[in-house]
N, C-alpha and C positions, 0 to 999 in steps of 0.2 A: 607519408612524406609531405603531401600537400598541407596537411594540418600543421606540421612542424614549420613549414615556410610561412604560413599565415600567422602562426603564433609568434614566430621570430619577427615578422614585419610589424605586427601590433606592438610587440615589446620595444622594438627600435623606435617606432613612431611615438609611443608613450614616453620613452626616455628623452627623445629630442624635444617633445613639447614641454616636458618638465624643465629641461635646461633653458629653453627659450623663454618660457614664462618667468622662471626664476631670475634670468638675466634682466628682463624688463622690470620686474619688481625691485631688483637691486638698484637699477638705474634710477627709478622713481624715488627710492629711499635715499640714494646718494644726493639727488637734486634737492630733496627736502632738507637734508642735513646741511647742504651748502647754503641754503637760504636762511637758516636759523641765525639769529643774532647772538645767542648765548654761547659762550665759550666755556668748555668744561674746566679749563685750567684757571679761569678767573678767580674762583674762591681760594684756590691753593696759592696763587700768586699774591693775593691780598694778605693771606696769613703769613707768607714769607716776609712781606714788607713790614709787618708789625714788630716793634721792639720785643726782645725776649724778657719775660717777667722774671723777677728774682725768685730764687728757690730758697724758702725759709725753713725747709725741713731739716731736722737734726738727724744724727746717726741713729740707726736701729740698735737697741740694746745698750 
């Protein structure tokens, strides 16, 4: 019974530490993303602003 309690305590401590370190890593990652100047949508917005090219393809067959 004592071994079961020790194993359960170690398992809970391991899970808590994984969650805590994961949250810290996610916070650091979010801060680095916030400080980036590049916006992912910029190329898509630039393509949307360009005029549509004419389609010179004829019918198939």
